[in-house]
C-alpha positions in Angstrom: 5.6 -92.3 33.4 5.2 -88.6 32.6 7.0 -86.3 34.9 4.7 -84.0 37.0 6.6 -80.8 36.2 9.0 -79.6 33.6 11.6 -76.9 32.9 12.0 -75.5 29.4 15.0 -73.3 28.5 14.1 -71.9 25.1 16.2 -69.6 23.0 19.1 -68.9 25.3 20.6 -72.4 24.8 20.3 -72.4 21.0 20.9 -68.7 20.2 23.6 -66.2 21.0 23.8 -62.4 21.3 27.1 -60.8 20.3 29.0 -58.9 22.8 29.6 -56.1 20.3 26.6 -54.2 18.9 23.1 -54.0 20.2 20.1 -56.1 19.1 16.8 -54.2 18.7 13.2 -55.1 19.4 10.2 -53.3 17.9 8.6 -50.8 20.2 5.0 -51.2 21.4 2.7 -48.2 21.5 3.8 -45.9 24.3 6.8 -48.1 25.1 10.4 -47.5 24.4 12.3 -49.1 21.5 14.7 -51.5 23.3 18.2 -52.4 22.3 20.0 -55.4 23.9 23.7 -55.8 24.5 25.3 -58.7 26.3 27.7 -57.3 28.9 28.6 -60.5 30.7 28.5 -64.0 29.2 29.9 -67.5 29.9 29.2 -67.4 33.6 27.2 -69.9 35.7 23.8 -69.2 37.3 24.0 -65.4 37.7 21.7 -64.7 40.6 21.9 -61.0 41.4 23.6 -57.7 40.6 24.3 -54.4 42.4 25.7 -51.2 41.0 27.9 -48.3 42.2 27.1 -44.8 40.7 29.9 -45.1 38.2 28.5 -48.3 36.7 30.7 -50.8 38.6 28.7 -53.9 39.0 29.0 -56.6 41.7 27.3 -59.9 40.7 26.9 -63.3 42.2 26.9 -66.8 40.7 24.9 -69.1 42.8 27.4 -72.0 42.9 30.7 -70.0 42.4 30.8 -66.7 44.3 31.1 -63.0 44.1 32.7 -61.0 41.3 32.9 -57.3 40.2 32.7 -55.9 36.6 34.4 -52.6 36.1 32.9 -49.9 33.7 35.6 -51.0 31.2 34.1 -54.5 31.1 36.9 -56.1 33.1 35.6 -58.8 35.5 37.5 -59.5 38.7 36.6 -62.4 41.0 36.4 -61.5 44.7 35.1 -64.3 47.0 34.6 -67.9 45.9 32.5 -70.6 47.6 33.9 -73.9 48.7 35.9 -75.6 45.9 35.5 -72.6 43.5 38.4 -72.0 41.2 40.0 -68.7 40.1 39.1 -66.6 43.2 41.7 -64.8 45.3 40.0 -66.1 48.4 37.4 -68.9 49.0 35.2 -69.5 52.1 35.2 -73.2 53.0 31.9 -72.9 54.8 30.0 -71.5 51.8 28.3 -74.1 49.6 25.6 -74.6 47.0 22.6 -76.9 47.3 19.5 -76.7 45.1 18.1 -73.1 45.1 20.5 -72.2 47.9 24.0 -70.9 47.4 25.4 -67.3 47.0 22.2 -65.4 46.2 21.5 -61.7 46.7 24.0 -58.9 46.8 23.6 -55.3 47.9 25.8 -52.2 48.3 25.8 -50.1 51.4 24.3 -46.6 50.8 27.5 -45.2 52.4 29.9 -47.4 50.4 32.0 -44.4 49.5 33.1 -44.0 53.1 32.7 -47.6 54.5 33.3 -49.8 51.5 30.7 -52.3 52.6 28.8 -54.8 50.4 26.5 -57.6 51.5 25.8 -61.1 50.2 23.2 -63.7 51.2 24.8 -67.2 51.2 24.4 -70.7 52.4 26.9 -71.7 55.1 27.6 -75.0 57.0 29.2 -73.1 59.8 26.2 -74.0 61.9 25.0 -77.6 61.2 23.2 -78.7 59.1 23.4 -75.3 57.4 21.9 -71.9 57.5 21.6 -68.9 55.2 23.6 -66.0 56.3 23.9 -62.3 55.4 27.6 -61.5 55.1 29.0 -58.0 55.3 32.3 -57.6 53.4 34.7 -54.7 52.9 36.0 -54.1 49.4 39.5 -52.8 49.0 40.2 -49.5 47.0 41.3 -51.2 43.8 38.3 -53.6 43.8 40.4 -56.8 43.8 39.8 -58.2 47.3 37.2 -58.4 50.1 38.0 -58.7 53.8 36.6 -58.2 57.3 33.7 -60.7 56.8 31.0 -60.1 59.4 27.9 -62.4 59.5 25.2 -59.9 60.5 22.5 -62.5 60.2 23.3 -66.2 60.8 20.0 -68.0 61.4 18.0 -67.9 58.2 16.6 -71.4 57.7 17.9 -73.7 54.9 16.2 -77.0 53.8 18.9 -79.7 54.4 17.1 -82.8 53.3 14.9 -83.9 50.4 11.1 -84.2 51.0 8.1 -85.6 49.3 7.2 -82.5 47.3 7.6 -81.2 43.8 11.1 -79.5 43.6 11.6 -81.3 46.9 15.4 -81.3 46.9 17.5 -79.8 49.6 17.8 -76.0 49.3 14.2 -75.5 48.2 12.3 -72.3 48.8 15.3 -70.4 49.9 14.4 -66.7 49.2 17.6 -64.7 49.1 17.2 -61.2 47.7 18.9 -58.2 49.4 18.0 -54.6 48.8 18.6 -51.4 50.7 15.5 -49.2 51.1 16.2 -45.9 49.3 14.1 -43.9 51.7 15.1 -45.4 55.1 18.6 -46.8 54.4 17.8 -50.2 56.0 18.6 -53.6 54.5 15.6 -55.7 53.4 16.2 -59.5 53.3 13.7 -62.0 51.7 13.6 -65.5 53.1 11.8 -68.7 52.0 9.6 -71.2 53.8 12.0 -74.1 53.1 9.1 -76.5 52.5 8.3 -76.4 56.2 4.6 -75.7 57.0 5.4 -74.3 60.4 7.8 -71.6 59.2 5.8 -68.8 57.4 3.5 -68.0 60.3 6.1 -68.7 63.1 7.0 -65.7 65.3 10.5 -67.0 65.9 11.7 -68.8 62.8 12.8 -66.2 60.3 12.0 -68.2 57.1 9.0 -67.1 55.0 9.7 -63.5 56.0 11.0 -60.1 54.9 13.6 -58.9 57.4 14.5 -55.2 57.8 17.7 -54.6 59.6 20.6 -52.1 59.9 24.1 -52.7 58.6 25.0 -54.6 61.8 22.0 -56.9 61.6 20.0 -55.1 64.3 16.2 -54.7 63.9 15.1 -51.5 62.2 13.0 -49.1 64.1 9.3 -49.3 63.0 9.2 -52.9 61.9 6.0 -53.2 63.9 6.3 -57.0 64.2 3.5 -58.5 66.3 4.1 -59.1 70.0 6.3 -62.1 70.5 7.8 -62.0 67.0 11.5 -61.7 66.2 12.0 -57.9 66.0 13.9 -58.2 62.8 10.7 -59.3 61.0 9.2 -56.6 58.8 6.5 -58.9 57.1 5.7 -62.6 57.5 3.6 -65.3 56.0 5.6 -65.5 52.7 6.3 -68.6 50.5 9.4 -67.9 48.5 9.9 -64.2 47.7 12.9 -63.8 45.3 12.1 -60.2 44.4 11.9 -57.0 46.4 11.8 -53.5 45.0 10.9 -49.9 45.7 8.6 -47.5 43.8 10.3 -44.2 42.8 9.0 -41.1 44.5 7.3 -42.6 47.5 9.5 -45.7 48.2 6.6 -48.1 48.5 8.1 -51.6 48.9 6.8 -54.6 47.0 7.7 -58.3 46.8 7.6 -60.6 43.8 6.9 -64.1 44.9 6.7 -67.7 43.5 3.3 -69.4 43.6 2.5 -73.1 44.2 1.4 -74.2 40.8 -0.7 -71.1 40.8 -0.7 -67.4 41.7 2.8 -65.8 41.4 2.2 -62.6 43.4 3.3 -59.0 43.5 2.4 -57.4 46.8 2.7 -54.0 48.5 4.2 -54.6 51.9 3.3 -52.8 55.2 5.2 -52.9 58.4 4.1 -55.9 60.5 1.9 -57.3 57.7 1.0 -60.9 57.1 1.4 -62.3 53.5 -1.3 -64.8 54.3 0.7 -68.0 53.3 0.1 -70.8 55.7 0.8 -74.3 54.4 0.4 -76.1 57.7 -1.6 -79.4 57.7 -4.8 -79.5 59.8 -5.3 -75.8 59.2 -8.0 -73.9 57.3 -10.1 -77.1 56.8 -7.2 -79.2 55.4 -6.1 -82.5 56.8 -2.7 -84.2 56.8 -0.3 -83.4 53.9 2.9 -85.0 52.6 5.8 -84.4 54.9 3.8 -81.9 56.9 3.5 -79.3 54.1 0.3 -78.6 52.2 1.9 -76.0 49.8 1.2 -78.0 46.6 -2.1 -79.6 47.6 -4.6 -80.9 46.6 -3.0 -83.8 44.6 0.4 -82.2 44.6 1.8 -84.3 41.7 -1.4 -84.5 39.6 -3.2 -82.2 37.2 -5.5 -79.9 39.0 -6.9 -76.6 37.6 -5.0 -73.6 39.1 -8.2 -72.0 40.3 -9.1 -75.2 42.2 -5.6 -75.4 43.8 -5.9 -71.7 44.8 -9.2 -72.3 46.5 -7.8 -75.2 48.5 -4.3 -73.7 49.3 -4.4 -70.0 48.6 -1.2 -68.0 48.3 -2.9 -65.2 50.3 -5.5 -66.7 52.6 -7.8 -63.8 53.4 -10.4 -66.1 54.8 -8.1 -67.3 57.6 -6.3 -63.9 57.8 -8.7 -61.1 56.8 -6.1 -58.5 57.3 -3.5 -60.1 55.1 -1.7 -58.0 52.6 -3.6 -58.5 49.3 -1.6 -58.8 46.1 -1.6 -56.1 43.4 -1.3 -58.8 40.8 -1.3 -62.6 40.7 0.0 -63.5 37.2 -3.5 -64.2 36.1 -3.7 -67.1 38.6 -0.7 -68.9 37.1 2.7 -70.0 38.5 5.6 -69.5 36.1 8.6 -68.9 38.3 8.5 -65.2 39.1 11.9 -64.2 40.4 13.1 -60.6 40.7 11.6 -57.1 40.3 12.8 -53.5 39.8 11.1 -50.2 39.0 12.0 -48.2 35.9 12.6 -44.5 36.3 13.4 -41.8 33.8 11.8 -40.1 30.7 13.8 -42.4 28.4 11.3 -45.2 29.5 8.4 -43.2 28.1 5.1 -44.8 29.4 7.1 -47.3 31.4 8.7 -44.8 33.7 7.4 -45.5 37.3 6.4 -49.0 36.4 7.7 -52.3 37.7 9.5 -54.9 35.7 9.1 -58.5 36.9 11.2 -61.4 35.7 10.1 -65.0 35.1 12.3 -68.1 35.1 9.7 -70.1 33.2 8.1 -73.1 34.8 5.4 -75.2 33.1 3.0 -77.6 34.9 0.1 -79.6 33.4 -0.4 -77.3 30.4 0.6 -74.0 32.0 2.6 -72.0 29.5 6.3 -72.0 30.5 6.5 -68.2 30.3 10.2 -67.2 30.2 9.6 -63.5 29.9 9.8 -59.9 31.4 6.6 -58.1 32.2 5.9 -54.4 32.9 3.3 -53.7 35.6 1.4 -50.5 35.9 0.5 -50.7 39.6 -2.2 -48.6 41.2 -1.1 -45.9 43.6 -2.6 -47.9 46.5 -1.1 -51.2 45.4 -4.4 -52.9 45.0 -4.3 -53.7 41.3 -2.0 -53.7 38.3 -2.1 -53.9 34.5 0.5 -56.0 32.7 2.4 -55.5 29.5 4.8 -58.2 28.2 8.1 -56.9 26.9 9.0 -57.9 23.3 12.5 -59.3 24.0 15.4 -58.0 22.0 17.5 -61.0 23.2 16.8 -64.7 23.6 14.4 -65.9 26.2 15.9 -67.6 29.2 15.6 -68.2 32.9 15.5 -64.6 34.0 16.8 -64.5 37.6 17.5 -60.9 38.3 16.5 -57.4 37.0 18.1 -54.2 38.2 18.0 -50.7 36.8 21.5 -49.5 36.6 22.8 -46.0 37.3 22.9 -45.3 33.5 19.1 -45.8 33.4 19.4 -49.1 31.5 17.7 -52.3 32.6 20.1 -55.1 33.4 18.9 -58.7 33.3 20.8 -61.7 34.7 20.0 -65.3 33.7 20.6 -68.8 35.0 22.3 -69.4 31.7 25.2 -67.2 32.8 24.5 -64.0 30.8 23.8 -60.5 31.8 22.0 -58.3 29.3 21.8 -54.5 29.1 18.4 -53.4 27.8 18.7 -49.8 26.7 15.7 -47.6 25.8 15.9 -45.6 22.6 13.8 -42.9 20.9 
C-alpha cells in the first residue's frame, strides 16, 4: 500500500561541500552573488543558532544538546541531553521525542553583563513531559553552563501517538526562541501538539506565541484577551517554527507549517488570533480522528490543497473575522516551512530588508517536495508578499534554521547536521 506522505532528502545525502573554499551560485537580477562555505559539519539534527557580536555561535542539536562554536571554528560542547556523550554536563530530565527535544536557542541582549542564554527543551521533570524554557549562565571561557533556571515549565508536549499523519509523540512542538530587538522581550513559539482544544484555549499555552521577560514573567502590552494566560502574545497557531523581526520597525512575523496546504508567513499583533481552530464539531465540521480535524477532510487520502483549505483553513476568517491574515501562504501548498530571518545590509542588494524563509521539504500526493530557501518582499502593512527562490550554492537539504550573523552573512542549519554560511558578493 502506498504511503500517504513522504520525505525526500535530495542532494545533501549524496553530495558534500568542502570546509575550505566557498562554492558559488549564479546571481539573479538584482540579487547578490552567493558563496557558500560549510562552517559546521558532521553533527546531528541542527535545530537552531544564536550569535554573539564577535561571531561566537551557540547551536542546538535536537537529540544531543547545546554547543558553542568559537570564531576560530573550535566547537565546545556545553550541555547534553539524557544519554548524550561528550558533554561536560548532561541533564537527565531532557530527552528527545519526534519533533521535540532541544530546539530553540537565544542570547540575552545583556549577555555581556549577565552571561545568560536560553534554550527550549523537552523535559520529563513533570510527567508525562513538558517543553521548558531554560535560562543558563555561560562561564567566561565558554566551556560550561550553570545556574539552570526553568523560566517556563508548562508548554505542552504530545506524549502519545495518535491517528494522524506524522502522528508520533512530540508532534507539532513549536520551539523557536528570539529576543525582540525593539522591546528586549523573549518570544517563544509553541505548537498545538495535535490537540484540537489547544490553539484557541485561553489557559493552555500550546499553539501560541509567548512574550516574556528573562524571568518568565508576562511582558507588558501583550494584550491577551480577558481570561487568557497573560504570557500569551498571540494565539490560534498550528506549529510555528519561525519568528523574526523586520529591520527598521521591528514588525514581528511568524513562519508556520500548514496542514497539507498553506504554509503561512504572518505579521503578528499583540493579542491577535492566528485563526487556527482544529476542534471537531466546529465551523460546520463533525467528528474527526482522535479529536483533531487538522488534516481533514480525508486526512490520509489525496485531496486538492484548495479543497482541504476550504474545509480546514489555516486562518479561518469566516469563524474569526478579526484573525491575523497571512502575508503569504506558499501558493496554497505545505512543504515544511521552518525558520525565518530578515536580511539587512547593502551587501544584500535588492534583498536587503526582505525575509528569508526555510523549507524542510515535505511532499504529499503530488505536491513538490520543495527543499529550498525563499526570499519574500513583504508589503509594509504585512498584507502581501512576492517570492523569489534562492539559487542554492550548496546541496539542498532539510533546512531547519536561518539566521543572519553579525558579519552580515546568512547561516543555514540543516537536519543533516551541517551549518552553511551564505555570503553575498559583488
